[in-house]
Structure formats: structure tokens, C-alpha cells
MIKE-381234 format. One record per residue (C-alpha): x, y, z; residue in three letters. Coordinates in pm, whole numbers, padded with zeros to 5 digits, always signed. Layout:
! residues N
XYZALA...
END
This chain:
! residues 744
+00003-00001+00004MET+00136+00334-00102ARG+00180+00620+00158ASP+00030+00931+00000PHE+00175+01139+00286THR+00524+01072+00141ASN+00672+01380-00018PRO+00695+01211-00351GLN+00319+01222-00380PHE+00280+01570-00261MET+00465+01749-00537ASP+00300+01949-00820ARG+00294+01654-01063SER+00133+01433-00795ALA-00135+01683-00740ALA-00235+01663-01102ASN-00006+01475-01339PRO-00174+01640-01649PHE-00087+02003-01556LEU+00194+02017-01829ASP+00039+02003-02165ASP+00329+02157-02348VAL+00611+01920-02426PHE+00940+01968-02241VAL+01239+01840-02428ASN+01409+01635-02146GLN+01555+01290-02159ALA+01290+01159-01918THR+01016+01266-02162GLU+01143+01064-02458ILE+01008+00863-02627PRO+00694+00928-02443GLY+00415+00762-02635VAL+00584+00638-02939SER+00263+00559-03121GLN+00196+00933-03163ILE+00230+01006-03541HIS+00450+00695-03576ASN+00384+00680-03946HIS+00553+01028-03998VAL+00832+00930-03754PHE+00898+00606-03939GLN+00890+00772-04278ARG+01172+01019-04196ILE+01374+00743-04015ALA+01339+00514-04314ASP+01464+00799-04543ALA+01760+00855-04326THR+01844+00487-04326GLU+01829+00474-04699SER+02086+00746-04716LEU+02333+00540-04506ILE+02257+00226-04731GLU+02313+00419-05047SER+02671+00514-04929GLY+02824+00807-05117ASN+02584+00803-05425ASP+02558+01175-05417PHE+02234+01331-05519GLN+02016+01622-05400THR+01889+01625-05048GLY+01520+01577-04950ARG+01278+01812-04770ILE+00986+01675-04555PHE+00694+01914-04492LEU+00511+01823-04182VAL+00200+02033-04099THR-00049+02012-03812ALA-00411+02158-03810PRO-00315+02366-03500ARG-00094+02370-03208ALA-00076+02077-02967GLY-00051+01795-03216TYR+00283+01673-03105GLY+00531+01845-03336LYS+00785+01914-03070SER+00752+01571-02925HIS+00812+01425-03279LEU+01114+01645-03325THR+01265+01535-03000ALA+01195+01162-03083ARG+01377+01210-03419LEU+01683+01355-03255ARG+01695+01079-03005ASP+01642+00799-03254HIS+01896+00931-03506LEU+02163+01009-03247ARG+02415+00761-03385SER+02280+00735-03731MET+02294+01099-03847ALA+02390+01434-03730SER+02085+01632-03624THR+02111+02000-03661ILE+01819+02235-03555PRO+01817+02535-03797LEU+01832+02877-03624PRO+01497+03012-03735PHE+01331+03235-03466ASP+01257+03603-03438ARG+01540+03677-03196SER+01790+03683-03481ARG+01784+03759-03850PRO+01747+03474-04086THR+02078+03506-04274THR+02357+03288-04383TRP+02615+03424-04129PRO+02373+03349-03847VAL+02309+03000-03986ALA+02680+02932-04013LEU+02759+03047-03665ASN+02459+02830-03532ALA+02588+02509-03702VAL+02949+02570-03586LEU+02825+02631-03230ARG+02606+02307-03228GLN+02881+02090-03366LEU+03145+02229-03136SER+02912+02172-02833TYR+02902+01806-02918GLU+03278+01807-02875ASN+03234+01867-02505ARG+03015+01568-02435LYS+03173+01266-02273PRO+03134+01065-02590ASP+03261+01315-02852ASN+03327+01055-03125SER+02988+01092-03291LEU+02794+01385-03453ASN+03051+01635-03360SER+03290+01872-03539LEU+03588+01668-03427LEU+03453+01355-03587GLU+03394+01544-03913ILE+03745+01690-03922THR+03919+01355-03836ARG+03726+01170-04102HIS+03821+01430-04363ALA+04185+01425-04268LEU+04198+01038-04270SER+04046+01027-04625ARG+04270+01295-04756ILE+04573+01102-04631ILE+04435+00772-04776LEU+04362+00935-05114GLU+04729+01028-05147ARG+04823+00666-05063VAL+04590+00538-05328ASN+04715+00777-05588SER+05074+00683-05534GLY+05185+01007-05390ARG+05248+00861-05041LEU+05387+00527-04971GLN+05221+00320-04697PRO+05552+00266-04526LYS+05568+00644-04471ASP+05252+00649-04261LEU+05294+00653-03899PRO+05009+00393-03860CYS+04852+00130-04076SER+04608+00208-04345GLU+04340-00007-04192GLU+04372+00172-03852ASP+04353+00501-04036LEU+04040+00388-04223ARG+03833+00238-03956THR+03975+00394-03624ASN+04037+00747-03732TYR+03873+00909-03436CYS+04128+00757-03193GLU+04437+00758-03430ILE+04400+01133-03510LEU+04353+01224-03137HIS+04635+01465-03020PRO+04716+01230-02743ASP+04739+00927-02954SER+05085+00746-02935PRO+05105+00735-03313SER+05097+01118-03323ARG+04928+01104-03657VAL+04770+01447-03619ILE+05108+01608-03556GLN+05256+01427-03861TRP+04965+01549-04067THR+05031+01913-03977GLU+05388+01878-04105GLU+05254+01740-04437LYS+05002+02010-04492LEU+05187+02190-04766PRO+05202+01872-04960GLU+04838+01781-04902PHE+04721+02132-05020SER+04838+02048-05377GLN+04625+01736-05401GLY+04269+01662-05481GLU+03954+01602-05270TRP+03896+01226-05213PRO+03665+01051-05452SER+03422+00967-05165SER+03348+01340-05121TYR+03113+01542-05347PRO+03394+01692-05577THR+03137+01881-05778SER+03067+02098-05488ARG+03425+02108-05335LEU+03682+02277-05548ARG+04055+02158-05519PRO+04152+02517-05429SER+03956+02481-05102GLU+04140+02165-04985LEU+04428+02357-04832GLY+04196+02594-04647PHE+03988+02329-04485TRP+04285+02089-04411SER+04444+02372-04214ARG+04119+02444-04019ILE+04084+02078-03929PHE+04419+02029-03804VAL+04408+02351-03592ASP+04071+02242-03460MET+04230+01915-03326ASN+04535+02078-03190LEU+04415+02419-03066ARG+04046+02391-03020GLY+03773+02639-03114ASP+04004+02922-03180GLY+04075+02751-03525ALA+03720+02863-03627LEU+03797+03231-03637GLU+03843+03225-04019PRO+03473+03122-04046LEU+03337+03424-03844ARG+03263+03767-03954GLY+03197+03669-04319LEU+02974+03841-04560SER+02642+03690-04657THR+02780+03536-04979GLY+03097+03413-04811GLU+02904+03257-04520ALA+02669+03081-04758ARG+02959+02923-04945GLU+03161+02813-04645ARG+02847+02667-04478LEU+02746+02460-04776LEU+03114+02343-04815GLN+03133+02250-04451LEU+02813+02053-04469LEU+02907+01879-04783ALA+03223+01761-04616ILE+03013+01652-04303ALA+02782+01434-04507THR+03087+01220-04632ALA+03104+01063-04285SER+02732+01032-04199ARG+02399+01189-04317PRO+02282+01521-04179VAL+01918+01581-04073VAL+01811+01954-04047PHE+01524+02030-03817LEU+01314+02351-03865ALA+01057+02394-03594ASP+00910+02666-03371GLY+00836+02915-03660LEU+00526+03057-03489ASP+00699+03388-03418GLY+00709+03465-03795PHE+00325+03474-03816TYR+00297+03837-03916ASP+00631+03860-04121SER+00610+03951-04490ALA+00958+03840-04579SER+01051+03546-04344ALA+00900+03287-04588GLY+01130+03399-04862MET+01439+03405-04637GLU+01378+03062-04482ILE+01282+02906-04809ALA+01609+03028-04966GLU+01822+02860-04716ILE+01613+02538-04720LEU+01625+02502-05096THR+01995+02584-05098SER+02053+02304-04847LEU+01855+02071-05049ARG+02041+02128-05380GLU+02390+02160-05240ASN+02415+01923-04944VAL+02379+01551-05056SER+02286+01294-04810ARG+02080+01545-04615SER+01721+01561-04499ILE+01533+01875-04396THR+01232+01853-04183VAL+01017+02149-04173LEU+00749+02128-03905MET+00478+02401-03859LEU+00102+02461-03805ASN-00124+02519-04108GLU-00188+02879-04020GLU+00186+02948-04025ILE+00232+02785-04356TRP-00053+02978-04506GLU+00054+03310-04354ALA+00428+03285-04411VAL+00490+03055-04704PHE+00195+02970-04912GLU+00116+03230-05186GLY+00444+03418-05105LYS+00701+03184-05267LEU+00772+03123-05634PRO+00646+02791-05761THR+00991+02646-05798ALA+01053+02678-05421TRP+00708+02565-05340LEU+00760+02250-05543ASP+01074+02181-05365ARG+00934+02231-05016ILE+00604+02058-05078THR+00736+01754-05266GLY+00720+01520-04971GLU+00456+01648-04730SER+00271+01492-04445SER-00023+01597-04231LYS-00038+01527-03870LEU-00385+01393-03801ARG-00589+01336-03477SER-00470+01060-03267ILE-00691+00748-03221PRO-00848+00646-02887PRO-00586+00372-02834GLU-00288+00618-02846VAL-00481+00877-02629ALA-00534+00598-02376SER-00161+00519-02378ASP-00083+00892-02323LEU-00315+00904-02025ILE-00183+00586-01866VAL+00176+00703-01903SER+00085+01024-01714ARG-00086+00835-01434LEU+00209+00600-01405ALA+00421+00897-01298ARG+00220+00921-00971VAL+00206+00545-00914GLY-00137+00487-01057ILE-00155+00171-01275ASN-00382-00128-01358GLY-00751-00124-01313ALA-00775+00223-01160VAL-00588+00375-01462ALA-00804+00180-01699GLU-01124+00302-01528GLU-00997+00659-01548PHE-00924+00628-01921VAL-01261+00451-01996GLN-01455+00728-01820LYS-01257+01002-01989LEU-01311+00851-02330GLY-01682+00788-02283ASP-01737+01141-02147GLU-01559+01305-02451HIS-01682+01052-02717LEU-01342+00939-02829TRP-01479+00655-03034ILE-01706+00886-03241ASP-01564+00923-03581ALA-01656+01290-03572GLU-01437+01349-03263THR-01092+01499-03335LYS-00857+01457-03056ILE-00492+01573-03024SER-00231+01511-02749PRO-00285+01849-02592ARG-00667+01834-02600ILE-00653+01481-02437VAL-00422+01613-02155LEU-00653+01904-02090ARG-00956+01677-02078GLN-00772+01458-01832ALA-00672+01764-01626ARG-01029+01868-01577GLU-01147+01518-01487MET-00853+01488-01241TRP-00951+01812-01077ASP-01304+01657-01025LEU-01202+01308-00917ARG-00840+01318-00836GLY-00863+01254-00456ARG-01109+00972-00532GLU-00860+00809-00776ILE-00578+00828-00528LEU-00783+00677-00259GLU-00885+00387-00495SER-00523+00329-00606SER-00409+00306-00248SER-00604-00018-00185SER-00427-00347-00135ASP-00253-00424-00468SER-00252-00795-00402VAL-00616-00804-00382GLU-00653-00620-00704GLU-00430-00856-00887GLU-00619-01159-00753THR-00948-01014-00857ALA-00819-00924-01194GLY-00749-01293-01278LYS-01127-01387-01255HIS-01399-01284-01480GLU-01544-00944-01370PRO-01888-00957-01214PRO-02184-00869-01425LEU-02245-00537-01225GLU-01917-00412-01374GLU-02019-00488-01730LEU-02365-00339-01739THR-02611-00146-01537ASP-02879-00420-01607LYS-02781-00662-01335ALA-03130-00656-01203GLU-03267-00743-01543PHE-03036-01040-01590PHE-03103-01162-01236ALA-03478-01149-01302SER-03434-01370-01609LEU-03257-01633-01407GLN-03521-01639-01129GLU-03730-01864-01336ASP-03480-02150-01299SER-03376-02322-00971GLU-03024-02244-00847PRO-02921-02608-00890SER-03042-02618-01240THR-02850-02307-01346ARG-02523-02428-01194GLU-02557-02755-01391VAL-02642-02599-01727GLU-02447-02274-01749VAL-02101-02441-01801ALA-02194-02669-02084PRO-02357-02397-02278GLU-02057-02168-02245ARG-01829-02437-02352GLU-02023-02482-02672GLN-02017-02112-02754ALA-01772-02037-03038PRO-01466-01854-02926PRO-01427-01483-03029PRO-01219-01399-03327LEU-00872-01287-03231THR-00719-01219-03563ASN-00611-00859-03592PRO-00790-00819-03928PHE-01119-00864-03745PHE-01117-00616-03462ALA-01391-00651-03198PRO-01701-00454-03237THR-01754-00156-03026SER-01923-00187-02685PRO-02283-00108-02661VAL-02361+00239-02520ASP-02565+00132-02212GLU-02710+00472-02163LYS-02918+00433-02478THR-03075+00100-02376ASP-03426+00120-02235PRO-03504-00009-01891GLU-03600-00390-01884PRO-03958-00483-01850GLU-04062-00648-01534GLU-04123-01021-01550ARG-04373-01216-01359VAL-04266-01554-01253ALA-04490-01834-01389PRO-04710-02031-01145THR-04638-02394-01090PRO-04926-02492-01315GLU-04776-02278-01595GLU-04426-02381-01552ALA-04245-02561-01835VAL-03965-02806-01824VAL-03642-02673-01667PRO-03444-02750-01993GLU-03645-02493-02185LEU-03614-02202-01967THR-03266-02259-01847SER-03091-02328-02173ALA-03263-02056-02373SER-03228-01780-02129GLN-02874-01848-02025LEU-02745-01872-02385VAL-02903-01531-02462ASP-02747-01383-02156ILE-02399-01510-02255ASP-02452-01364-02601SER-02537-01017-02470ILE-02255-01022-02222ILE-02011-01115-02482ASN-02131-00822-02696ASP-02098-00580-02398ILE-01735-00691-02352ARG-01658-00649-02727GLY-01612-01008-02811THR-01949-01085-02956GLY-02029-01095-03320LYS-02318-00864-03316SER-02436-00545-03142VAL-02725-00608-02900VAL-02936-00323-03027SER-02925-00474-03376GLU-03046-00831-03282VAL-03407-00915-03325SER-03557-01126-03052PHE-03921-01253-02993PRO-04098-01004-02781LYS-04387-01163-02590ASP-04366-01432-02325VAL-04542-01746-02436SER-04547-02111-02359PHE-04602-02431-02577PRO-04969-02428-02516ASP-05028-02091-02667ALA-04772-01993-02944PRO-04799-01635-03047PRO-04759-01519-03404PRO-04417-01414-03540LEU-04305-01055-03506PRO-04337-00832-03808PRO-04054-00850-04055SER-03773-00624-03985GLY-03891-00570-03616LYS-03585-00488-03407THR-03610-00514-03033LEU-03383-00370-02771GLN-03180-00579-02515ALA-03416-00475-02246GLY-03705-00645-02435GLU-03547-00982-02449LEU-03783-01241-02324GLN-03837-01613-02372LEU-04080-01771-02594LYS-04119-02102-02773GLU-04054-02084-03148LYS-04385-02065-03345PRO-04483-02298-03615SER-04300-02192-03922PRO-04488-02118-04256PRO-04405-02300-04564ASN-04202-02563-04383GLY-03914-02323-04305PHE-03791-02283-03942THR-03673-01925-03880PRO-03409-01868-03627HIS-03310-01556-03437TYR-02958-01444-03347PRO-02878-01547-02997GLY-03185-01777-02967PHE-03101-02122-02848GLN-03330-02414-02943ASP-03472-02607-02648PRO-03382-02978-02634PRO-03589-03153-02885ALA-03842-03424-02797THR-03865-03747-02990LYS-04125-03619-03222SER-03931-03294-03292GLU-03613-03493-03371LYS-03796-03676-03641ALA-03899-03362-03814ALA-03683-03221-04087PRO-03505-02894-03993GLU-03318-02629-04183VAL-03010-02513-03999SER-02969-02157-03864ASP-02790-01908-04087PRO-02538-01836-03831ALA-02462-02197-03769GLU-02438-02262-04142ARG-02185-01965-04172LEU-01966-02117-03914LYS-01993-02468-04022GLU-01912-02379-04385ARG-01618-02159-04267GLU-01470-02467-04083ASN-01526-02682-04393GLU-01341-02440-04626ILE-01048-02430-04381LEU-01031-02807-04361SER-01032-02854-04735GLU-00702-02674-04756GLY-00549-02327-04805ASP-00808-02100-04957PRO-00707-01883-05256GLN-00783-01526-05302LEU-01035-01498-05584ASP-01082-01128-05674LEU-01368-01188-05912ASP-01563-01373-05640ARG-01478-01100-05384LEU-01600-00842-05623GLU-01933-01009-05686HIS-01990-01067-05319PHE-01899-00708-05189LEU-02118-00563-05473CYS-02415-00770-05372SER-02387-00728-04993ILE-02285-00356-05010GLY-02627-00273-05160LYS-02793-00391-04848HIS-02564-00238-04583HIS-02732+00046-04406ALA-02416+00210-04294GLY-02279+00308-04626LEU-02376+00429-04969SER-02240+00235-05266GLN-02161+00336-05626LYS-02012+00127-05911GLU-01778+00260-06169GLU-01592+00083-06447ARG-01278+00230-06600PHE-01143+00164-06966PRO-00919-00127-06990GLY-01042-00308-06667THR-01241-00626-06633ARG-01380-00546-06294THR-01569-00260-06133VAL-01447-00003-05888CYS-01669+00019-05574LEU-01707+00356-05422GLN-01828+00334-05055TRP-01924+00654-04876LYS-01891+00619-04499VAL-01958+00940-04314ARG-01712+01192-04480ARG-01467+00921-04606LEU-01486+00803-04971LEU-01339+00449-05025VAL-01235+00328-05364LEU-01215-00051-05359ILE-01036-00216-05647GLY-01040-00582-05752PHE-00762-00570-06020GLU-00431-00735-05985THR-00121-00516-05919PRO-00017-00578-06285GLU-00297-00350-06411ASN-00087-00042-06334VAL-00308+00185-06531PHE-00601+00111-06304PHE-00426+00166-05976TRP-00246+00479-06105ASN-00587+00614-06199THR-00720+00551-05839LEU-00421+00706-05672LEU-00423+01012-05899GLN-00799+01065-05812ARG-00724+01063-05437THR-00438+01307-05483LEU-00634+01552-05672SER-00942+01527-05443SER-01000+01792-05177GLU-01226+01547-04973SER-01109+01264-04742GLU-01048+00972-04974MET-00848+00644-04980LYS-00790+00338-05206VAL-00841-00012-05057SER-00686-00321-05209ALA-00691-00680-05095PHE-00396-00903-05036SER-00336-01264-04947HIS-00046-01491-04960THR-00192-01674-05258SER-00219-01331-05441LYS-00014-01060-05260PRO-00042-00706-05353PHE+00293-00524-05391ASP+00262-00155-05312PRO+00596-00108-05519GLY+00374-00099-05832VAL+00333+00273-05759PHE+00704+00340-05779SER+00664+00302-06155GLU+00486+00635-06154PHE+00735+00806-05938GLY+00534+00794-05618PHE+00733+00777-05294SER+00658+00510-05026ARG+00522+00785-04802ALA+00259+00896-05060ILE+00143+00540-05103VAL+00118+00493-04733GLU-00102+00802-04689GLN-00348+00703-04974ARG-00339+00327-05021ILE-00486+00086-04772ASP-00375-00261-04839ILE-00596-00511-04653ILE-00390-00819-04564GLU-00618-01121-04522MET-00550-01463-04369GLY-00697-01807-04447ASP-00974-01763-04182ARG-01089-01422-04327GLU-01117-01576-04671LEU-01315-01865-04539ALA-01558-01638-04366MET-01600-01442-04682ILE-01657-01750-04898TYR-01898-01892-04643SER-02097-01583-04637ALA-02097-01574-05028ASP-02234-01926-05047GLU-02510-01858-04799LEU-02614-01546-04985LEU-02630-01733-05305HIS-02834-02020-05161ASP-03085-01792-05007LEU-03089-01515-05252GLU-03448-01601-05396ALA-03589-01735-05075SER-03819-01549-04832PRO-03546-01556-04573ASP-03290-01366-04797SER-03345-01056-04582GLU-03264-01241-04259ASP-02962-01391-04426ALA-02819-01062-04529VAL-02868-00926-04174GLN-02680-01224-04050GLN-02401-01184-04301ILE-02358-00804-04238THR-02326-00893-03869ARG-02094-01181-03916TYR-01861-00967-04128LEU-01902-00655-03931ASP-01527-00628-03854PRO-01449-00646-04229LEU-01673-00342-04301TRP-01500-00158-04016ARG-01159-00254-04157ARG-01235-00129-04516ILE-01408+00194-04395SER-01135+00293-04134LYS-00954+00612-04229PRO-00589+00600-04278LEU
END
């Protein structure tokens, strides 16, 4: 048990762990919640790794434009994560753009020198520092003379291999080999040579070799005083020297420039031109470099857009990303990480997050949440319930862990405990204890494949209050098997749905409404009648018309009598779906049939109440393109193979030119994988493809479920029960619809 009188729980953070909603760049804050904007983070990290893999294949640099709808979307957190992740991979240099100093080349040169020199003073000064850059350059200059025959290997004070791989230690002033002192003596000879072939010789003139060699030697022997020739330069001279220094620096490792915190330029009429001139110059002249420009949309519109020539705009916006609102799962991680700072974990933290999400409708597609908004929402809730949460979290932790291993009681799952208790009052306790376990064992396990995510829990507040039941008299009582089995199976089905493991939403399931017994069967409910969970009541199935036995989701048949067993019976659609699914899996590995998938989705999509569907056919294609409109998202679903590059290029171009929210969905399976590399033929980068193309990876079970539903739809298409079959199928494949219509 924690002692909340301890000083560690009495500081400002313990009072409210959500007070700080502005990111503070400290080592303890990184990485924070790594899932925040991870797609943008990974895109930049992958680009940096590609520069390392490409070696010294010199080309122009790259600029990534990252915009956020407004402040508080995590730009500073993302910048800090990049610097921390790229620490040993590349030199990360924040660009000096702020209103406290002019945006000029001399200022930029001094800022870069100051940052690289500061790295020299750290305990580990062998990486990302000016010393590393100078020693790498001197080692390559010496090795170039050896390779050209101007210097014999025997004349070196160390071996070639040591000079090539261990240059940081070999060229240290205190090294026993005294290579740096020997290099100073040979400087007049080195000044007459050429730049190493591993350097961008197109940007480094031979006449500059002597200048930089002298500065690099003096930097190692005499410290920062050697940088005086680089100070006090004119704008043109500073630009030239900075670009040369950075070109030399990228020969050892890539450089990542970070431009953030531009909010102070909001009302500036010239800052956009000044900043863009530096960014485009770095891109064109510093190979193996990446520039990341992060700013809010309001700053982009006020400072850059409309004020730059199109040539500069094209270079800056060539690879752009937009930070979007974070999903509820990431918001939950953010809150849990803050609660952990004050020692609150486990069920108490989960309860806090659940109530916070419910109160602010996180799961609603119309709700847009950002890290700062989430923290402020949590701050308000903590102010109201903070003391209660601390008291709850101080309970016996051992008791909490033990309770957590068992299934939570019904009262924690729903506010309808009295309703479920009243349903079970009809059966004797001994009867319920005997029959509950077998029924639960027969229930099919929930799907755990990540492709089929669980359906959302039912909003309990919208459910009507349950109707009161009157227990039957002994004369009216039926056999125990009928009441117990039917009721408890229905109860388990509802509980599974509330927990998010069921296959249907309770409010969508149709149940018989009136209580009846075998001696007085009531008529069937009207077609399409949908009853709420509170209206669930037991009744015997009526005599079917036309010899067909209808079934209801969640309705369990009572044990059949001898006469009933002899009568022919049509299986329940839900049972048929599951049985056929297992048969398809037992027959072997299913194959992805795009034609069959197209026909099925076209047929079932017309009946789905949650979307509007339109079919379109493009020239040169054998299949249609489905257009699904789900809320504000337009989904273009294609059924062509990746070889039909014209078709996929057309869809991608349409999404890029559209101002509305739009994506392309394609299906992939091991039997017929969809390679996103097809879009590289049109010059699209991987990042653009990830922003617009949603490749739905399917496993064998997902294909079996789809083919099972397709067969059932075909069998019952012309029967009177086709409508019920469609409803069963839409609920059966509900996670598929969610996956297809999920925004990127």
C-alpha cells in the first residue's frame, strides 16, 4: 500500500499529472508515447536509413514538410524523438529560425558551428561532432594520397586499416602514433592534392582543400580558436563556407536539419522567402541530407503559401505529411503514461481512461482529438475526481491482482444486473449451476485475428429499462431444460457483446418479444422488427410457414423431443456460416479470388445500411471499382491485380487531386499478394502510397468467412429468408466493414 503522505506524492505533478500540456524536451520525456504520429516518424527514419545504405551516391537532399491543423498535435515531441532516434545514425542540426535573430547565412553558419562544437564537449565526442567530421576528412585526404601513389604506405605513422576504421582515436592529439602532428607537417603537400573521390567533388573545389585541411588540423590541436576564419563573413561568403562544411560533413554520416518553432514569424512578410532560400539551398547543395520543416497550417498559409515562387514551393512540398488526430488507443496510452508517474496503474488507470473516453466521445468518428486536447480533458477530470482516484489506487494491490484474474462480475459490465437476475429467477439455482457451464463451452470462441477487430461496446445509456417479468405459477411452469438453456445462452450472448467479443451489437439483434409457452404460441413478429436488449424475453418458437424454420440471433433451441427430432429442420444461418467456414479451412488453404470477392461485396454492399455504394468501371479493366461513402470518407475499392498499373494509377491520382477525405483499398493474401511497389513506376514515394493506399492483408480464416457468407447469400438469394440472411452476414462480417471503412 502506498503512503500518500510521502513527499514524492505531494509535489505538483502528484497533485495533477496532467498540468503540463506543453512538451518539455528532456531525456525523461522521450520517447513518451511512441505511437503518436508513428507513421511520420518512421517515414523520416526510413529515409535517413536509406541514405546510409546508399553510401556516397551523391544526389540532392530531401525536404519533408510536416504540417499540423493547429498547435498541440505533438510536433515538438516528434522532433525530440527524431533527434533521440537518429543520435548515432545521423547528425541532427536544428536550424536557427526564430524572431530573436535575423534569418541570414552568417547566423546559420555560426549556429551550425556552435552546435557541432558543443558536441565536442560531451563525454562521448566521437559521434555527430565537429571533431569527428574533421578527423574523418583528414583520414580520407591521407588515404587518397596513398591510393594515388603520392604517398607510400610505409611512410605512414600507422597502418592504413587503422586510419580507415579507427580514425577518431588515431587522429586524437594524445594518440601514441602522433598522426595529427605528422599531418600538420605534411599540410603543404596535402594542399596540392585533390579531394577524395568519396566526397562530392562537384561542390568542393581543389583550391579549397588547403583551407579546410588547415582548419581541421588546428581544430584538433588548438580547439575552437581555429574557427575564427569562419566568423565575420559576408552573406555570400558565409553561404559558400557553410555549404562546403556541410558537404564535407555528409561524407562521414547523413545530416538531418530540423526547422521547428516558426510561430513567431506569423505576421512577417519576408520570413518565408528568407527561410525558403536557405532550405532549398541546403537541399540542392548538401547531398545525403534531409530537412524536416514542421509548422502549423496557419503559419504555412500566412508565411509561405502564396508568397513563394512555384519553383521553391515544389521543392518544399514535394514530400509533405499532415499530422492527424490521434486514435483513442493512443490517447489511452498517453493518459496511462501520465498516471504511471504518480504510481497509478492497473484497473484504476483503465477505469479513469474509460470514463474520460466515454465522456468526450473518443470513439466517435466525428471527434478529433490531439495530445494537448486529451491532456486538458484529463486535467479537468482529475480536478474533479483526483482525490477519489488516489484513494482507490491506494487499496491492497495484491487483492486487485487476484480479482483481476477472474471474470469481472456482471455489475461491472452493465447497469442491467437486475434485469439479468430476473431472467434467471425462473430456474432453480441447482439447475442453473448444472447447465451454464456446458452452454458456455459450446459457444464459439471470439475472433482474435487482428484483421477482425472486436465490435464497439454497446452504449448502455441508450438502452431502455428492462420490463418486469412475472414468474409463472407452478401450473404454468415448463420443463427446466427450456427456460434454463434458452435464457442463459441469450444472456451469454449479450454479455459477450458488451465486452466487445460478440459478433453482433445487441441493439441490432431481433428477438421474440412476448412471453409464451408451448400451449399458446404467439404469431411471429413483423418482418424487420428490431427489439432492444431490455425487451429480451423467452418464448417458444412458433410453427413456421411453408415448412421453413426461422431462427433468431442468440436464440437457442430447447432440447428436442422425440417427435421434434424426427421432423426435418433447416439449420440456422449463423450455424451454417460457421460450419461452412470450418469446412473451407479443412479443405486446404483458400485462394484469393478477386472476381468472387468483387461479386460478393457488390451484392452485400447494396444492403448495408451504414454506407452508400456506387459502381464505376474504367477503360481497360475487367472489374468494377466500388465507391463506398462512409460518413465523410470516400473509399475506392479495387479488384484488379497489381499488374494493371493503369487502373491503380488512376485511383491514386484521383485521391491526390481530391479535396475530400479519400483512400484506395486493395486486398492482399499470400496466394495473391499485392505489392505496393507497383506505384513506384509512376514516381510515387513510399510515403505517398502509405497516406493514400490501404492494403488489406487477409489470412485464411478471413477468406473462409467471406466465402462462407458468399455461399449462404447465393443459396438464400431467392428465398423469403434472404433478408434475414443478409442481416446475419452483415453482422457476421462486421469487422470487415469496419476495416475497409477505417480512415488512414
